[in-house]
CHARMM-style PDB file with segment names, atoms N, HN, CA, C and O in Angstrom:
ATOM      1  N   UNK     1       1.531   3.709  10.269  1.00  0.00      PROA
ATOM      2  CA  UNK     1       0.622   3.139  10.036  1.00  0.00      PROA
ATOM      3  C   UNK     1       1.266   2.692   8.323  1.00  0.00      PROA
ATOM      4  O   UNK     1       1.861   3.662   7.854  1.00  0.00      PROA
ATOM      5  N   UNK     2       1.259   1.897   7.697  1.00  0.00      PROA
ATOM      6  HN  UNK     2       0.775   1.109   8.078  1.00  0.00      PROA
ATOM      7  CA  UNK     2       1.860   1.880   6.022  1.00  0.00      PROA
ATOM      8  C   UNK     2       0.672   0.882   5.233  1.00  0.00      PROA
ATOM      9  O   UNK     2       0.033   0.089   5.926  1.00  0.00      PROA
ATOM     10  N   UNK     3       0.471   0.957   4.039  1.00  0.00      PROA
ATOM     11  HN  UNK     3       0.990   1.601   3.477  1.00  0.00      PROA
ATOM     12  CA  UNK     3      -0.147   0.182   3.386  1.00  0.00      PROA
ATOM     13  C   UNK     3       1.266  -0.244   2.036  1.00  0.00      PROA
ATOM     14  O   UNK     3       1.766   0.441   1.144  1.00  0.00      PROA
ATOM     15  N   UNK     4       1.466  -1.486   2.430  1.00  0.00      PROA
ATOM     16  HN  UNK     4       1.060  -2.043   3.155  1.00  0.00      PROA
ATOM     17  CA  UNK     4       2.681  -2.375   0.844  1.00  0.00      PROA
ATOM     18  C   UNK     4       1.788  -2.841   0.514  1.00  0.00      PROA
ATOM     19  O   UNK     4       0.894  -3.178   1.289  1.00  0.00      PROA
ATOM     20  N   UNK     5       1.744  -3.043  -1.026  1.00  0.00      PROA
ATOM     21  HN  UNK     5       2.470  -2.769  -1.656  1.00  0.00      PROA
ATOM     22  CA  UNK     5       1.245  -2.962  -2.386  1.00  0.00      PROA
ATOM     23  C   UNK     5       2.081  -4.245  -2.979  1.00  0.00      PROA
ATOM     24  O   UNK     5       3.244  -4.475  -2.648  1.00  0.00      PROA
ATOM     25  N   UNK     6       1.392  -4.982  -3.825  1.00  0.00      PROA
ATOM     26  HN  UNK     6       0.447  -4.795  -4.094  1.00  0.00      PROA
ATOM     27  CA  UNK     6       1.984  -6.343  -3.616  1.00  0.00      PROA
ATOM     28  C   UNK     6       1.997  -6.480  -5.333  1.00  0.00      PROA
ATOM     29  O   UNK     6       1.395  -5.567  -5.898  1.00  0.00      PROA
ATOM     30  N   UNK     7       2.491  -7.307  -6.041  1.00  0.00      PROA
ATOM     31  HN  UNK     7       2.980  -8.049  -5.582  1.00  0.00      PROA
ATOM     32  CA  UNK     7       2.329  -7.324  -7.567  1.00  0.00      PROA
ATOM     33  C   UNK     7       1.793  -8.971  -7.925  1.00  0.00      PROA
ATOM     34  O   UNK     7       1.898  -9.822  -7.042  1.00  0.00      PROA
ATOM     35  N   UNK     8       1.337  -9.255  -9.001  1.00  0.00      PROA
ATOM     36  HN  UNK     8       1.251  -8.564  -9.718  1.00  0.00      PROA
ATOM     37  CA  UNK     8       0.910 -10.738  -8.457  1.00  0.00      PROA
ATOM     38  C   UNK     8       1.595 -12.018  -8.379  1.00  0.00      PROA
ATOM     39  O   UNK     8       0.983 -13.086  -8.337  1.00  0.00      PROA
ATOM     40  N   UNK     9       3.081 -11.900  -8.357  1.00  0.00      PROA
ATOM     41  HN  UNK     9       3.578 -11.033  -8.392  1.00  0.00      PROA
ATOM     42  CA  UNK     9       3.580 -12.640  -7.521  1.00  0.00      PROA
ATOM     43  C   UNK     9       4.374 -12.677  -6.354  1.00  0.00      PROA
ATOM     44  O   UNK     9       5.483 -13.175  -6.161  1.00  0.00      PROA
ATOM     45  N   UNK    10       3.240 -11.768  -5.259  1.00  0.00      PROA
ATOM     46  HN  UNK    10       2.339 -11.364  -5.416  1.00  0.00      PROA
ATOM     47  CA  UNK    10       3.996 -11.594  -4.125  1.00  0.00      PROA
ATOM     48  C   UNK    10       4.903 -10.704  -3.752  1.00  0.00      PROA
ATOM     49  O   UNK    10       5.219 -10.479  -2.584  1.00  0.00      PROA
ATOM     50  N   UNK    11       5.517  -9.972  -5.086  1.00  0.00      PROA
ATOM     51  HN  UNK    11       5.260 -10.155  -6.035  1.00  0.00      PROA
ATOM     52  CA  UNK    11       6.896  -8.757  -4.889  1.00  0.00      PROA
ATOM     53  C   UNK    11       6.030  -7.928  -4.357  1.00  0.00      PROA
ATOM     54  O   UNK    11       4.818  -7.865  -4.566  1.00  0.00      PROA
ATOM     55  N   UNK    12       6.987  -7.004  -3.343  1.00  0.00      PROA
ATOM     56  HN  UNK    12       7.971  -7.055  -3.173  1.00  0.00      PROA
ATOM     57  CA  UNK    12       6.370  -5.620  -2.973  1.00  0.00      PROA
ATOM     58  C   UNK    12       7.001  -4.816  -4.045  1.00  0.00      PROA
ATOM     59  O   UNK    12       8.122  -4.866  -4.551  1.00  0.00      PROA
ATOM     60  N   UNK    13       5.733  -3.886  -4.294  1.00  0.00      PROA
ATOM     61  HN  UNK    13       4.822  -3.845  -3.883  1.00  0.00      PROA
ATOM     62  CA  UNK    13       6.422  -2.665  -4.852  1.00  0.00      PROA
ATOM     63  C   UNK    13       6.476  -1.218  -4.621  1.00  0.00      PROA
ATOM     64  O   UNK    13       7.081  -0.435  -5.354  1.00  0.00      PROA
ATOM     65  N   UNK    14       5.722  -0.852  -3.421  1.00  0.00      PROA
ATOM     66  HN  UNK    14       5.230  -1.488  -2.826  1.00  0.00      PROA
ATOM     67  CA  UNK    14       5.956   0.127  -2.250  1.00  0.00      PROA
ATOM     68  C   UNK    14       5.447   0.124  -1.270  1.00  0.00      PROA
ATOM     69  O   UNK    14       4.420  -0.555  -1.263  1.00  0.00      PROA
ATOM     70  N   UNK    15       5.719   0.640  -0.284  1.00  0.00      PROA
ATOM     71  HN  UNK    15       6.553   1.191  -0.290  1.00  0.00      PROA
ATOM     72  CA  UNK    15       4.701   1.093   0.861  1.00  0.00      PROA
ATOM     73  C   UNK    15       4.252   2.567   0.885  1.00  0.00      PROA
ATOM     74  O   UNK    15       4.977   3.443   0.413  1.00  0.00      PROA
ATOM     75  N   UNK    16       3.267   2.788   1.339  1.00  0.00      PROA
ATOM     76  HN  UNK    16       2.679   2.076   1.722  1.00  0.00      PROA
ATOM     77  CA  UNK    16       2.683   3.810   1.127  1.00  0.00      PROA
ATOM     78  C   UNK    16       2.230   4.552   3.033  1.00  0.00      PROA
ATOM     79  O   UNK    16       1.486   3.971   3.823  1.00  0.00      PROA
ATOM     80  N   UNK    17       2.806   5.641   3.248  1.00  0.00      PROA
ATOM     81  HN  UNK    17       3.409   6.113   2.606  1.00  0.00      PROA
ATOM     82  CA  UNK    17       2.574   6.078   4.483  1.00  0.00      PROA
ATOM     83  C   UNK    17       1.548   6.599   4.728  1.00  0.00      PROA
ATOM     84  O   UNK    17       1.167   7.651   4.214  1.00  0.00      PROA
ATOM     85  N   UNK    18       0.640   5.611   5.965  1.00  0.00      PROA
ATOM     86  HN  UNK    18       0.950   4.756   6.383  1.00  0.00      PROA
ATOM     87  CA  UNK    18      -0.931   6.222   6.564  1.00  0.00      PROA
ATOM     88  C   UNK    18      -1.098   7.469   6.830  1.00  0.00      PROA
ATOM     89  O   UNK    18      -0.917   7.330   8.040  1.00  0.00      PROA
ATOM     90  N   UNK    19      -1.334   8.821   6.693  1.00  0.00      PROA
ATOM     91  HN  UNK    19      -1.480   8.934   5.710  1.00  0.00      PROA
ATOM     92  CA  UNK    19      -1.813   9.943   7.700  1.00  0.00      PROA
ATOM     93  C   UNK    19      -2.584   9.881   8.380  1.00  0.00      PROA
ATOM     94  O   UNK    19      -3.570   9.165   8.203  1.00  0.00      PROA
ATOM     95  N   UNK    20      -2.383  10.661   9.461  1.00  0.00      PROA
ATOM     96  HN  UNK    20      -1.582  11.242   9.606  1.00  0.00      PROA
ATOM     97  CA  UNK    20      -3.515  10.621  10.489  1.00  0.00      PROA
ATOM     98  C   UNK    20      -4.753  11.257   9.895  1.00  0.00      PROA
ATOM     99  O   UNK    20      -4.804  12.324   9.282  1.00  0.00      PROA
ATOM    100  N   UNK    21      -5.989  10.221  10.248  1.00  0.00      PROA
ATOM    101  HN  UNK    21      -5.948   9.355  10.746  1.00  0.00      PROA
ATOM    102  CA  UNK    21      -7.473  10.616   9.727  1.00  0.00      PROA
ATOM    103  C   UNK    21      -7.418   9.365   8.657  1.00  0.00      PROA
ATOM    104  O   UNK    21      -8.387   8.691   8.306  1.00  0.00      PROA
ATOM    105  N   UNK    22      -6.547   9.269   8.379  1.00  0.00      PROA
ATOM    106  HN  UNK    22      -5.760   9.816   8.664  1.00  0.00      PROA
ATOM    107  CA  UNK    22      -6.668   8.770   6.893  1.00  0.00      PROA
ATOM    108  C   UNK    22      -7.311   6.927   7.223  1.00  0.00      PROA
ATOM    109  O   UNK    22      -6.546   6.471   8.073  1.00  0.00      PROA
ATOM    110  N   UNK    23      -8.005   6.225   6.977  1.00  0.00      PROA
ATOM    111  HN  UNK    23      -8.626   6.595   6.286  1.00  0.00      PROA
ATOM    112  CA  UNK    23      -8.345   5.084   7.147  1.00  0.00      PROA
ATOM    113  C   UNK    23      -7.746   4.326   6.255  1.00  0.00      PROA
ATOM    114  O   UNK    23      -7.865   4.461   5.037  1.00  0.00      PROA
ATOM    115  N   UNK    24      -6.873   3.240   6.993  1.00  0.00      PROA
ATOM    116  HN  UNK    24      -6.776   3.130   7.982  1.00  0.00      PROA
ATOM    117  CA  UNK    24      -5.635   2.076   6.036  1.00  0.00      PROA
ATOM    118  C   UNK    24      -6.257   1.572   5.152  1.00  0.00      PROA
ATOM    119  O   UNK    24      -5.991   1.670   3.955  1.00  0.00      PROA
ATOM    120  N   UNK    25      -7.361   0.838   5.746  1.00  0.00      PROA
ATOM    121  HN  UNK    25      -7.577   0.758   6.719  1.00  0.00      PROA
ATOM    122  CA  UNK    25      -8.090   0.019   4.354  1.00  0.00      PROA
ATOM    123  C   UNK    25      -8.677   0.942   3.448  1.00  0.00      PROA
ATOM    124  O   UNK    25      -8.104   0.753   2.375  1.00  0.00      PROA
ATOM    125  N   UNK    26      -9.455   1.769   3.332  1.00  0.00      PROA
ATOM    126  HN  UNK    26      -9.920   1.923   4.204  1.00  0.00      PROA
ATOM    127  CA  UNK    26     -10.120   2.657   2.250  1.00  0.00      PROA
ATOM    128  C   UNK    26      -9.008   3.159   1.505  1.00  0.00      PROA
ATOM    129  O   UNK    26      -9.098   2.885   0.308  1.00  0.00      PROA
ATOM    130  N   UNK    27      -7.823   3.910   1.879  1.00  0.00      PROA
ATOM    131  HN  UNK    27      -7.750   4.133   2.851  1.00  0.00      PROA
ATOM    132  CA  UNK    27      -6.324   4.005   1.446  1.00  0.00      PROA
ATOM    133  C   UNK    27      -5.836   2.902   0.231  1.00  0.00      PROA
ATOM    134  O   UNK    27      -5.672   3.245  -0.939  1.00  0.00      PROA
ATOM    135  N   UNK    28      -5.669   1.742   0.654  1.00  0.00      PROA
ATOM    136  HN  UNK    28      -5.802   1.463   1.605  1.00  0.00      PROA
ATOM    137  CA  UNK    28      -5.583   0.828  -0.101  1.00  0.00      PROA
ATOM    138  C   UNK    28      -6.233   0.112  -1.012  1.00  0.00      PROA
ATOM    139  O   UNK    28      -5.687  -0.728  -1.727  1.00  0.00      PROA
ATOM    140  N   UNK    29      -7.540   0.428  -1.040  1.00  0.00      PROA
ATOM    141  HN  UNK    29      -7.984   1.110  -0.458  1.00  0.00      PROA
ATOM    142  CA  UNK    29      -8.683  -0.479  -1.847  1.00  0.00      PROA
ATOM    143  C   UNK    29      -8.529   0.625  -2.505  1.00  0.00      PROA
ATOM    144  O   UNK    29      -8.639   0.131  -3.627  1.00  0.00      PROA
ATOM    145  N   UNK    30      -8.348   1.817  -2.715  1.00  0.00      PROA
ATOM    146  HN  UNK    30      -8.260   2.218  -1.804  1.00  0.00      PROA
ATOM    147  CA  UNK    30      -8.033   3.328  -3.984  1.00  0.00      PROA
ATOM    148  C   UNK    30      -6.803   3.174  -4.686  1.00  0.00      PROA
ATOM    149  O   UNK    30      -6.693   3.766  -5.760  1.00  0.00      PROA
ATOM    150  N   UNK    31      -5.629   2.310  -4.161  1.00  0.00      PROA
ATOM    151  HN  UNK    31      -5.718   1.829  -3.289  1.00  0.00      PROA
ATOM    152  CA  UNK    31      -4.578   2.270  -4.556  1.00  0.00      PROA
ATOM    153  C   UNK    31      -4.677   1.038  -5.882  1.00  0.00      PROA
ATOM    154  O   UNK    31      -4.366   0.968  -7.071  1.00  0.00      PROA
ATOM    155  N   UNK    32      -5.358   0.098  -4.754  1.00  0.00      PROA
ATOM    156  HN  UNK    32      -5.610   0.155  -3.788  1.00  0.00      PROA
ATOM    157  CA  UNK    32      -5.538  -1.193  -5.640  1.00  0.00      PROA
ATOM    158  C   UNK    32      -6.373  -0.789  -6.838  1.00  0.00      PROA
ATOM    159  O   UNK    32      -5.889  -0.875  -7.966  1.00  0.00      PROA
ATOM    160  N   UNK    33      -7.446  -0.409  -6.668  1.00  0.00      PROA
ATOM    161  HN  UNK    33      -7.840  -0.340  -5.751  1.00  0.00      PROA
ATOM    162  CA  UNK    33      -8.153   0.613  -8.533  1.00  0.00      PROA
ATOM    163  C   UNK    33      -7.713   1.286  -9.481  1.00  0.00      PROA
ATOM    164  O   UNK    33      -8.180   1.501 -10.600  1.00  0.00      PROA
ATOM    165  N   UNK    34      -6.487   1.721  -8.828  1.00  0.00      PROA
ATOM    166  HN  UNK    34      -6.108   1.547  -7.919  1.00  0.00      PROA
ATOM    167  CA  UNK    34      -5.885   2.701  -9.322  1.00  0.00      PROA
ATOM    168  C   UNK    34      -4.874   2.184 -10.209  1.00  0.00      PROA
ATOM    169  O   UNK    34      -4.642   2.744 -11.281  1.00  0.00      PROA
ATOM    170  N   UNK    35      -4.367   1.333  -9.899  1.00  0.00      PROA
ATOM    171  HN  UNK    35      -4.556   0.879  -9.029  1.00  0.00      PROA
ATOM    172  CA  UNK    35      -2.536   1.265 -10.537  1.00  0.00      PROA
ATOM    173  C   UNK    35      -2.931  -0.343 -10.847  1.00  0.00      PROA
ATOM    174  O   UNK    35      -3.147  -1.082  -9.887  1.00  0.00      PROA
ATOM    175  N   UNK    36      -3.002  -0.771 -11.988  1.00  0.00      PROA
ATOM    176  HN  UNK    36      -2.826  -0.171 -12.769  1.00  0.00      PROA
ATOM    177  CA  UNK    36      -3.083  -2.215 -12.696  1.00  0.00      PROA
ATOM    178  C   UNK    36      -2.177  -3.297 -12.056  1.00  0.00      PROA
ATOM    179  O   UNK    36      -2.499  -4.445 -11.751  1.00  0.00      PROA
ATOM    180  N   UNK    37      -1.334  -2.869 -11.959  1.00  0.00      PROA
ATOM    181  HN  UNK    37      -1.073  -1.937 -12.207  1.00  0.00      PROA
ATOM    182  CA  UNK    37      -0.001  -3.841 -11.208  1.00  0.00      PROA
ATOM    183  C   UNK    37       0.350  -4.298  -9.788  1.00  0.00      PROA
ATOM    184  O   UNK    37       1.309  -4.994  -9.455  1.00  0.00      PROA
ATOM    185  N   UNK    38      -0.809  -3.666  -8.854  1.00  0.00      PROA
ATOM    186  HN  UNK    38      -1.588  -3.100  -9.124  1.00  0.00      PROA
ATOM    187  CA  UNK    38      -1.404  -3.906  -7.552  1.00  0.00      PROA
ATOM    188  C   UNK    38      -2.296  -5.264  -7.292  1.00  0.00      PROA
ATOM    189  O   UNK    38      -3.513  -5.101  -7.205  1.00  0.00      PROA
ATOM    190  N   UNK    39      -1.888  -6.285  -7.192  1.00  0.00      PROA
ATOM    191  HN  UNK    39      -0.899  -6.417  -7.263  1.00  0.00      PROA
ATOM    192  CA  UNK    39      -2.847  -7.258  -6.913  1.00  0.00      PROA
ATOM    193  C   UNK    39      -2.792  -7.753  -5.479  1.00  0.00      PROA
ATOM    194  O   UNK    39      -3.489  -8.684  -5.075  1.00  0.00      PROA
ATOM    195  N   UNK    40      -1.900  -7.060  -4.707  1.00  0.00      PROA
ATOM    196  HN  UNK    40      -1.333  -6.304  -5.035  1.00  0.00      PROA
ATOM    197  CA  UNK    40      -3.017  -7.268  -3.276  1.00  0.00      PROA
ATOM    198  C   UNK    40      -2.513  -6.694  -2.728  1.00  0.00      PROA
ATOM    199  O   UNK    40      -1.500  -6.261  -3.278  1.00  0.00      PROA
ATOM    200  N   UNK    41      -2.793  -6.168  -1.096  1.00  0.00      PROA
ATOM    201  HN  UNK    41      -3.615  -6.520  -0.650  1.00  0.00      PROA
ATOM    202  CA  UNK    41      -1.704  -5.159  -0.325  1.00  0.00      PROA
ATOM    203  C   UNK    41      -2.029  -5.791   1.720  1.00  0.00      PROA
ATOM    204  O   UNK    41      -2.798  -6.509   2.360  1.00  0.00      PROA
ATOM    205  N   UNK    42      -1.209  -5.179   1.864  1.00  0.00      PROA
ATOM    206  HN  UNK    42      -0.584  -4.597   1.345  1.00  0.00      PROA
ATOM    207  CA  UNK    42      -1.364  -5.289   3.372  1.00  0.00      PROA
ATOM    208  C   UNK    42      -0.962  -4.116   3.910  1.00  0.00      PROA
ATOM    209  O   UNK    42      -0.337  -3.296   3.238  1.00  0.00      PROA
ATOM    210  N   UNK    43      -1.371  -3.862   5.533  1.00  0.00      PROA
ATOM    211  HN  UNK    43      -1.880  -4.528   6.079  1.00  0.00      PROA
ATOM    212  CA  UNK    43      -1.674  -2.631   6.097  1.00  0.00      PROA
ATOM    213  C   UNK    43      -0.871  -3.229   7.629  1.00  0.00      PROA
ATOM    214  O   UNK    43      -1.428  -3.989   8.421  1.00  0.00      PROA
ATOM    215  N   UNK    44       0.413  -2.727   7.776  1.00  0.00      PROA
ATOM    216  HN  UNK    44       0.866  -2.110   7.132  1.00  0.00      PROA
ATOM    217  CA  UNK    44       0.985  -2.726   9.077  1.00  0.00      PROA
ATOM    218  C   UNK    44       1.892  -1.909   9.540  1.00  0.00      PROA
ATOM    219  O   UNK    44       1.877  -0.733   9.176  1.00  0.00      PROA
ATOM    220  N   UNK    45       2.681  -2.299  10.275  1.00  0.00      PROA
ATOM    221  HN  UNK    45       2.693  -3.254  10.570  1.00  0.00      PROA
ATOM    222  CA  UNK    45       3.306  -1.189  11.347  1.00  0.00      PROA
ATOM    223  C   UNK    45       4.457  -0.509  10.884  1.00  0.00      PROA
ATOM    224  O   UNK    45       4.839   0.639  11.113  1.00  0.00      PROA
ATOM    225  N   UNK    46       5.094  -1.689   9.982  1.00  0.00      PROA
ATOM    226  HN  UNK    46       4.784  -2.621   9.796  1.00  0.00      PROA
ATOM    227  CA  UNK    46       6.439  -1.282   9.898  1.00  0.00      PROA
ATOM    228  C   UNK    46       6.746  -1.408   8.187  1.00  0.00      PROA
ATOM    229  O   UNK    46       6.200  -2.468   7.883  1.00  0.00      PROA
ATOM    230  N   UNK    47       7.313  -0.868   7.046  1.00  0.00      PROA
ATOM    231  HN  UNK    47       7.757  -0.006   7.293  1.00  0.00      PROA
ATOM    232  CA  UNK    47       7.177  -0.100   5.364  1.00  0.00      PROA
ATOM    233  C   UNK    47       7.804  -1.527   5.349  1.00  0.00      PROA
ATOM    234  O   UNK    47       8.177  -2.091   6.377  1.00  0.00      PROA
ATOM    235  N   UNK    48       7.910  -2.197   3.800  1.00  0.00      PROA
ATOM    236  HN  UNK    48       7.607  -1.739   2.964  1.00  0.00      PROA
ATOM    237  CA  UNK    48       8.491  -2.906   3.108  1.00  0.00      PROA
ATOM    238  C   UNK    48       8.547  -2.407   1.366  1.00  0.00      PROA
ATOM    239  O   UNK    48       7.688  -2.043   0.564  1.00  0.00      PROA
ATOM    240  N   UNK    49      10.102  -2.625   1.301  1.00  0.00      PROA
ATOM    241  HN  UNK    49      10.800  -2.922   1.952  1.00  0.00      PROA
ATOM    242  CA  UNK    49      10.285  -1.970   0.596  1.00  0.00      PROA
ATOM    243  C   UNK    49      10.307  -0.469   0.052  1.00  0.00      PROA
ATOM    244  O   UNK    49      11.012   0.187   0.818  1.00  0.00      PROA
ATOM    245  N   UNK    50       9.760   0.390  -1.070  1.00  0.00      PROA
ATOM    246  HN  UNK    50       9.187  -0.144  -1.693  1.00  0.00      PROA
ATOM    247  CA  UNK    50      10.327   1.834  -0.735  1.00  0.00      PROA
ATOM    248  C   UNK    50       8.947   2.374  -0.540  1.00  0.00      PROA
ATOM    249  O   UNK    50       7.782   2.106  -0.833  1.00  0.00      PROA
ATOM    250  N   UNK    51       9.749   3.391   0.187  1.00  0.00      PROA
ATOM    251  HN  UNK    51      10.695   3.610   0.426  1.00  0.00      PROA
ATOM    252  CA  UNK    51       8.137   3.887   0.988  1.00  0.00      PROA
ATOM    253  C   UNK    51       8.143   5.366   0.087  1.00  0.00      PROA
ATOM    254  O   UNK    51       9.013   6.216  -0.097  1.00  0.00      PROA
ATOM    255  N   UNK    52       6.733   5.224  -0.367  1.00  0.00      PROA
ATOM    256  HN  UNK    52       6.025   4.533  -0.217  1.00  0.00      PROA
ATOM    257  CA  UNK    52       5.879   6.244  -1.374  1.00  0.00      PROA
ATOM    258  C   UNK    52       5.579   8.038  -0.350  1.00  0.00      PROA
ATOM    259  O   UNK    52       5.235   8.151   0.826  1.00  0.00      PROA
ATOM    260  N   UNK    53       5.709   8.528  -0.792  1.00  0.00      PROA
ATOM    261  HN  UNK    53       5.989   8.436  -1.748  1.00  0.00      PROA
ATOM    262  CA  UNK    53       5.263   9.801  -0.336  1.00  0.00      PROA
ATOM    263  C   UNK    53       4.481  10.666  -0.938  1.00  0.00      PROA
ATOM    264  O   UNK    53       5.028  11.514  -1.644  1.00  0.00      PROA
ATOM    265  N   UNK    54       3.132  10.664  -0.818  1.00  0.00      PROA
ATOM    266  HN  UNK    54       2.689   9.975  -0.245  1.00  0.00      PROA
ATOM    267  CA  UNK    54       2.044  11.338  -1.640  1.00  0.00      PROA
ATOM    268  C   UNK    54       1.493  13.114  -1.102  1.00  0.00      PROA
ATOM    269  OT1 UNK    54       0.616  13.705  -1.732  1.00  0.00      PROA
TER     270      UNK     54
END
């Protein structure tokens, strides 16, 4: 599962792999509050754009 983050124009900035045991929506909310460029996000089974490893 992946969290994909988008800017205000709807362009994909990056995707993050959701690790086992982590709630995807919680991770997405955390990323969105920490990064000013992230306007919205989605959760999916496949990544879009560059995949970031944490």
